[in-house]
FIMI-929333 format. One line per field, with one value per residue (C-alpha): x, y, z. Coordinates in steps of 0.02 Angstrom, whole numbers, plus 50000, padded with zeros to 5 digits. Last residue first. Layout:
FIMI-929333
x: c(X_...)
y: c(Y_...)
z: c(Z_...)
***
This chain:
FIMI-929333
x: c(48156_48104_48235_48162_48142_47963_47876_47870_47951_47854_47985_48115_48227_48231_48298_48375_48425_48525_48497_48432_48340_48260_48147_48168_48051_48120_48143_48233_48345_48398_48434_48529_48616_48676_48728_48845_48904_48934_49040_49201_49375_49446_49578_49431_49398_49288_49117_49057_48855_48850_48682_48747_48619_48607_48519_48427_48369_48496_48448_48292_48328_48262_48379_48517_48496_48479_48649_48702_48619_48691_48866_48932_49089_49154_49252_49265_49167_49336_49339_49247_49121_48978_49021_48898_48853_48880_48795_48892_48761_48879_49045_48948_48852_49025_49116_48975_49031_49214_49188_49127_48946_48816_48727_48635_48564_48662_48640_48446_48318_48423_48406_48244_48266_48437_48469_48319_48379_48541_48491_48397_48541_48643_48776_48947_49009_49191_49315_49397_49288_49146_49052_48897_48827_48937_49002_48840_48812_48956_48903_49009_48926_49100_49146_49062_48896_48826_48663_48555_48382_48429_48606_48717_48833_49024_49159_49328_49458_49620_49710_49627_49474_49433_49248_49281_49438_49463_49637_49714_49729_49862_49819_49795_49983_50072_50217_50140_50181_50054_50017_50065_49945_49951_50077_50122_49968_49880_49995_50115_50050_49960_49798_49740_49606_49498_49532_49656_49624_49758_49877_49983_50012_50055_50188_50268_50297_50359_50493_50515_50588_50669_50746_50916_50931_50930_51055_51161_51152_51197_51367_51401_51395_51488_51653_51627_51618_51782_51891_51963_52127_52096_52029_52183_52230_52053_51965_51852_51797_51688_51587_51578_51528_51368_51319_51310_51234_51116_51053_51010_50916_50835_50802_50726_50622_50549_50482_50345_50287_50146_50100_50234_50174_50307_50439_50445_50527_50625_50693_50722_50814_50916_50961_50998_51128_51206_51203_51258_51404_51483_51480_51545_51687_51716_51749_51865_51959_52007_51979_51797_51842_51750_51623_51608_51561_51420_51347_51350_51275_51129_51081_51093_50971_50845_50873_50838_50689_50596_50604_50436_50353_50364_50197_50107_50144_50022_50060_49941_50044_50199_50328_50478_50516_50433_50554_50700_50662_50634_50799_50914_50839_50852_51033_51095_51038_51110_51272_51302_51292_51414_51534_51542_51566_51702_51682_51757_51912_51901_51971_51817_51764_51796_51705_51562_51533_51560_51414_51301_51321_51293_51113_51066_51106_51003_50882_50830_50683_50650_50478_50315_50365_50443_50334_50176_50281_50428_50576_50527_50487_50679_50730_50559_50368_50237_50098_49969_49869_49870_50044_50013_49812_49667_49644_49562_49590_49492_49642_49800_49910_50012_50181_50252_50116_50023_50172_50113_49964_49837_49936_50046_49998_49813_49833_49868_49747_49610_49452_49457_49460_49553_49551_49447_49465_49279_49237_49272_49179_49125_49264_49334_49486_49650_49698_49664_49768_49931_49914_49927_50069_50182_50233_50300_50354_50415_50540_50597_50659_50733_50829_50906_50945_51046_51124_51157_51268_51352_51407_51499_51549_51648_51579_51574_51448_51519_51468_51345_51260_51255_51198_51038_50969_50982_50925_50761_50729_50585_50516_50406_50313_50285_50114_50074_50051_50058_50224_50284_50257_50365_50490_50505_50516_50659_50756_50727_50794_50941_50966_50943_51097_51215_51356_51368_51390_51314_51167_51146_51140_51028_50907_50898_50871_50688_50645_50646_50567_50429_50376_50381_50236_50166_50123_50100_49925_49832_49756_49805_49929_50084_50065_50053_50184_50322_50233_50289_50497_50482_50501_50637_50759_50729_50763_50912_51016_50976_51058_51186_51245_51220_51343_51388_51391_51250_51171_51103_50993_50932_50895_50768_50712_50671_50596_50503_50424_50360_50282_50192_50145_50046_49977_49909_49814_49727_49601_49555_49567_49434_49304_49255_49276_49453_49476_49377_49436_49601_49619_49545_49662_49823_49751_49693_49871_49897_49751_49839_49773_49622_49510_49406_49221_49057_49110_48954_49056_49098_49262_49317_49517_49504_49563_49458_49308_49309_49355_49167_49133_49316_49358_49217_49269_49416_49371_49265_49412_49497_49394_49332_49521_49532_49377_49385_49518_49517_49554_49715_49740_49890_49974_50076_50152_50188_50227_50350_50418_50416_50531_50662_50651_50683_50804_50899_50882_50984_51113_51155_51271_51387_51365_51513_51370_51248_51070_50959_50831_50895_50978_50825_50734_50884_50849_50659_50709_50823_50941_50988_51146_51169_51106_51209_51192_51338_51382_51571_51686_51599_51544_51654_51620_51516_51573_51717_51703_51776_51913_51860_51993_51925_51963_51784_51817_51853_51718_51669_51728_51594)
y: c(49120_49210_49197_49084_49155_49212_49369_49352_49539_49684_49763_49899_49774_49721_49568_49546_49400_49454_49397_49573_49598_49433_49462_49408_49435_49482_49376_49208_49264_49428_49310_49182_49321_49424_49254_49215_49389_49379_49216_49292_49237_49078_49038_49034_48910_49022_48991_49049_49041_49138_49226_49311_49408_49619_49687_49834_49980_50000_50160_50113_50131_49949_49892_49971_49911_49727_49761_49806_49640_49547_49614_49750_49699_49541_49510_49353_49419_49426_49605_49662_49550_49669_49783_49943_50018_50191_50276_50327_50212_50101_50143_50076_49922_49860_49900_49798_49617_49661_49729_49556_49527_49655_49831_49906_50100_50145_50286_50310_50426_50490_50331_50363_50264_50233_50064_50013_50127_50037_49855_49882_49966_49827_49803_49711_49649_49664_49523_49436_49381_49402_49494_49475_49396_49291_49308_49340_49253_49138_48993_48863_48678_48594_48703_48889_48898_49071_49153_49063_49013_48850_48821_48852_48748_48771_48828_48798_48930_48832_48923_49100_49098_49170_49207_49332_49341_49533_49522_49387_49211_49114_48932_48836_48863_48748_48732_48779_48692_48788_48938_48975_49069_49233_49208_49170_49079_49223_49353_49442_49527_49471_49531_49450_49588_49609_49700_49689_49774_49706_49809_49856_49691_49633_49786_49715_49551_49611_49726_49571_49459_49575_49673_49556_49547_49724_49744_49619_49683_49872_49797_49724_49867_49964_49839_49871_50058_50052_49999_49815_49855_49708_49595_49467_49484_49411_49508_49568_49384_49347_49487_49436_49263_49334_49456_49311_49178_49317_49341_49174_49133_49297_49259_49082_49151_49286_49165_49086_49260_49204_49021_48955_49025_48949_48946_49143_49114_48969_49077_49235_49106_49072_49239_49275_49171_49215_49395_49362_49241_49369_49501_49403_49335_49493_49555_49406_49431_49593_49709_49747_49831_49975_49838_49769_49935_49973_49782_49785_50000_49966_49744_49803_49947_49865_49698_49849_49951_49777_49695_49786_49737_49558_49580_49564_49384_49378_49292_49289_49188_49034_49168_49105_49167_49336_49367_49311_49394_49546_49528_49487_49638_49785_49712_49684_49891_49964_49821_49861_50020_50043_49962_50082_50217_50166_50235_50067_50070_49950_49757_49681_49813_49672_49536_49645_49695_49526_49424_49602_49565_49378_49415_49541_49436_49302_49390_49495_49393_49359_49479_49462_49316_49187_49233_49099_48988_48976_49087_49198_49043_48988_48964_48899_48902_48825_48920_49031_48873_48880_48818_48901_48902_48945_48987_49136_49257_49300_49241_49252_49110_49084_49122_49265_49328_49316_49409_49549_49601_49496_49495_49676_49804_49723_49709_49883_49956_49876_49849_49679_49549_49657_49652_49805_49934_49983_50155_50294_50379_50230_50150_50296_50382_50345_50201_50274_50440_50319_50224_50374_50471_50285_50295_50489_50485_50293_50321_50499_50395_50252_50389_50474_50292_50291_50479_50391_50240_50338_50457_50321_50236_50404_50507_50472_50334_50155_50025_50081_50189_50026_49910_50028_50060_49879_49831_49964_49898_49765_49899_49951_49778_49818_49942_49961_50131_50215_50103_50180_50341_50277_50226_50398_50473_50387_50407_50601_50571_50495_50628_50744_50674_50723_50622_50682_50554_50423_50519_50577_50384_50358_50512_50429_50252_50320_50397_50212_50145_50299_50255_50067_50110_50226_50091_49952_49999_49932_50058_49967_50045_50063_49886_49804_49879_49856_49660_49666_49736_49849_50020_49934_49890_50049_50156_50036_50065_50257_50251_50170_50251_50413_50362_50220_50335_50499_50379_50252_50375_50480_50347_50274_50446_50449_50259_50322_50456_50362_50274_50378_50436_50293_50276_50453_50406_50269_50343_50505_50389_50264_50397_50506_50682_50783_50868_50750_50592_50641_50709_50507_50434_50494_50489_50284_50279_50320_50232_50087_49926_49801_49927_50018_49990_50068_50229_50312_50369_50191_50048_50187_50243_50318_50494_50496_50401_50564_50686_50651_50614_50590_50470_50362_50360_50303_50182_50122_50115_50021_49870_49885_49851_49890_50040_50014_49910_49997_50178_50158_50141_50201_50282_50148_50129_50306_50374_50260_50318_50483_50452_50340_50487_50616_50525_50486_50653_50722_50607_50593_50760_50680_50752_50887_51003_50900_50848_50967_50907_50879_51042_51125_51045_51083_51294_51290_51213_51369_51472_51624_51568_51386_51251_51086_50969_50892_50825_50781_50656_50667_50470_50428_50491_50409_50492_50390_50272_50295_50158_50078_50057_50044_50134_50226_50403_50454_50539_50717_50835_50900)
z: c(50069_50228_50379_50510_50661_50638_50754_50932_50917_50831_50692_50740_50728_50556_50525_50331_50234_50082_49901_49851_49998_50090_50250_50416_50571_50752_50905_50858_50732_50834_50963_50869_50802_50962_51040_50889_50891_51085_51068_51147_51107_51089_50944_50793_50671_50544_50490_50317_50297_50127_50169_50330_50410_50410_50559_50542_50619_50758_50866_50947_51117_51136_51009_51061_51259_51175_51104_51271_51338_51197_51211_51105_51078_51172_51002_50904_50747_50659_50623_50780_50850_50784_50659_50670_50507_50520_50344_50203_50110_50024_50107_50264_50156_50115_50308_50383_50298_50314_50509_50562_50589_50556_50610_50520_50496_50651_50765_50689_50640_50497_50387_50345_50195_50186_50239_50105_49963_50002_49997_49834_49732_49794_49930_49915_50043_50107_50075_50183_50346_50236_50105_50009_50163_50248_50418_50491_50650_50731_50787_50877_50838_50842_50690_50696_50596_50512_50505_50625_50566_50568_50568_50429_50346_50356_50282_50369_50390_50433_50272_50258_50155_49967_49934_49808_49677_49661_49634_49738_49830_49780_49820_50006_50066_50184_50081_49917_49764_49676_49750_49927_50011_49916_49760_49594_49600_49481_49423_49518_49699_49841_49919_50088_50160_50010_49867_49705_49531_49411_49311_49442_49470_49313_49292_49465_49396_49251_49355_49473_49315_49221_49389_49381_49190_49149_49288_49209_49067_49118_49213_49056_48966_49093_49070_48876_48910_49044_48880_48912_48975_49110_49002_48981_49150_49229_49330_49184_49155_49302_49232_49060_49125_49228_49093_48990_49134_49173_48986_48969_49121_49104_48934_48978_49111_49005_48878_48968_49003_49126_49087_49202_49339_49473_49333_49327_49534_49442_49328_49430_49564_49412_49359_49553_49548_49377_49447_49604_49547_49417_49549_49681_49555_49499_49689_49716_49571_49607_49446_49489_49653_49618_49552_49724_49812_49691_49693_49888_49886_49757_49818_49986_49974_49885_49990_50147_50070_50019_50170_50241_50090_50170_50244_50118_50118_50270_50431_50582_50728_50703_50684_50627_50450_50491_50632_50546_50380_50513_50596_50445_50317_50454_50511_50339_50303_50455_50481_50284_50295_50415_50342_50210_50349_50438_50608_50712_50574_50420_50461_50402_50273_50131_50228_50288_50089_50041_50156_50113_49916_49943_50041_49932_49800_49855_49907_49744_49677_49862_49895_49825_49703_49841_49992_49951_49861_49982_49970_50111_50226_50198_50368_50460_50467_50380_50334_50415_50486_50651_50671_50866_50890_50803_50622_50643_50782_50960_51070_50949_51045_50872_50949_50865_50824_50994_51079_50975_50882_50967_51132_51177_51068_51095_51273_51296_51181_51307_51286_51384_51226_51100_50924_50919_51055_51114_51050_51178_51300_51411_51412_51519_51434_51516_51402_51222_51322_51385_51217_51125_51209_51218_51031_51019_51193_51211_51013_51080_51251_51155_51069_51247_51288_51105_51159_51330_51252_51129_51258_51364_51221_51128_50995_50815_50804_50712_50813_50931_50803_50686_50841_50885_50713_50695_50834_50815_50643_50707_50811_50679_50698_50880_50812_50642_50604_50780_50781_50647_50704_50864_50741_50673_50831_50878_50701_50755_50919_50830_50711_50855_50966_50819_50816_50620_50501_50610_50654_50498_50455_50584_50528_50349_50422_50517_50359_50299_50431_50404_50201_50260_50378_50300_50162_50260_50341_50223_50095_49933_49770_49911_49941_49781_49702_49871_49849_49674_49710_49558_49672_49789_49641_49572_49729_49762_49601_49598_49765_49711_49555_49655_49786_49933_50078_50040_49892_49989_50112_49969_49859_49999_50008_49855_49837_50017_49922_49778_49899_50038_49831_49804_49967_49968_49808_49883_50000_49881_49735_49811_49830_50011_49969_49941_50090_50235_50110_50134_50294_50338_50223_50329_50478_50447_50421_50598_50665_50773_50725_50759_50696_50811_50876_50924_50870_50761_50634_50570_50601_50705_50728_50890_50845_50660_50738_50874_50735_50650_50458_50374_50509_50467_50305_50341_50441_50300_50191_50306_50341_50109_50096_49916_49889_49715_49666_49467_49562_49545_49337_49335_49522_49591_49398_49348_49506_49509_49325_49377_49511_49430_49293_49401_49482_49299_49242_49407_49405_49215_49212_49334_49524_49563_49649_49713_49671_49577_49672_49823_49818_49778_49941_50048_49978_50025_50178_50211_50101_50215_50229_50105_50177_50209_50067_50048_50199_50248_50173_50003_49922_49781_49614_49481_49337_49306_49442_49617_49673_49819_49961_50118_50246_50242_50270_50447_50535_50546_50696_50807)
***
């Protein structure tokens, strides 16, 4: 296949920064194979300036340090996923289905690809904070390296390095690549999909489109429908810029779609076809169906807010105000939006300068690819009415980094023209002002930095604008490069400070946020519909719309309006994993071999801490929210009658959550246990012995 033509936009090459090659420069030499390709990627391309290879290695090494340093301080991070990884490391059925416990009572409420990575690591190296979190950090380093490789193909190594650095220093990226939510693997797979699309546009080869479909399909197995947000951009860029004729391009895209469906759909098919009696209950669903989970709770429900069984309840149920500026508000701004204004400006400028280019122009194709990714994903995040957390925005980090890197280099090559110089100057000054604003939201954090960024940004912007004036056009390249270096340092200073602060702070629970306290999470000061920052190991955090209730007599937890859902408290709750004291661990481990589950507790986070502390299965009654019908009261009574569960752990915190429908099986179980079995207090936690004689006191001991 004949390579696509060079971009028609006249972008003079930088000194020491050659324009992108017409054809791929990493074609393996005869007999080289994969080792040769990997070696060339690390050494750089022939003809690269001497600084490229050391700069890339420095970027990757610094990223590794940022993502790995002090990682163990976060403990189990999100104990919900750590417990599932521990279960998968011990039982292959739990591994395949993503069960919360090794006895396979219920799964997590996501497809399990990210759990597979953690469980394999735990199986190889033992269950520990490091074995669970290190794979996430390594995925982050790989994503930064792959983003560099993707951007540099069409825009040169300088653009790739800027893109990689911008992504690596995005605060929410630092957070999620040091955490064990599924987002780390999701981002890596989406960047891999973008790389495959770039190779497809270069070559017109169907195999690269198929690979893109496979990567997105694997992303679906990581975090379901969120992975599909990049599909419109991927399809658009190949439909516009792919080398073959229109009919063949459409056929190739259909093949890529088939690869996506096959790589994601096989798992849904297997789970749906396996009899319910032979697998765990599908957490997050009301009918024990992975398809329902995909299309409902984790699908359309995220868009319209009608997520049956979720907390918050109904559309607009407390997940922050939706709207065009949602990515810039105090909940999300400090997480992702530092370079977002610059990315939008450079995207618009890039599309303008390539407006009259040939159909297959790669410069424009890159702006379509990353711009489409950014705009589509940001639009969905901005207007979705269902469950939304600030850390979701890590999916924007690769697109923001890519647009900043390739946009800045494209404008730099045109810097002697007034429009390009003004774009560079305007983007720099705008970013400095916006960083000044974001830093002001956490005014006690490095108060001098915001003024230094503002002053440096205005100075750098002025110097870049002056470069287009006739009187300054003969300035040495070193002077212009110094101005560009100052601009780059200024725009990265704010996110870099937040990134270091994020890496230095332990994070745990279900809803972490990046940056200093009060700078993110659910709103922070002045947030639009937020309830204050929620980060680190701050206990007792609750989502917006959550309601604390007193407990009904003998019932671990109570819902508003009289609806009760037992045991959301204890030492944990909905947000944070429970903490098991030595006395409780000894109690649960005593005679543990005689039971399938050493204990049961309402809510996955409540169960997770006890499971991780004992290494024994703990049943998560009702799944994550306590609102799944697993198990039913009748089924739970059967387990108890058969002697399969030793203890029921009640809630000591009395935390009830406003729920959008869902099952009340967990409250029925909690009521029955409290009315039937004797209670005792162990380490401040109410415990019911399910093997004791029935008819004992229904009130917890004090």
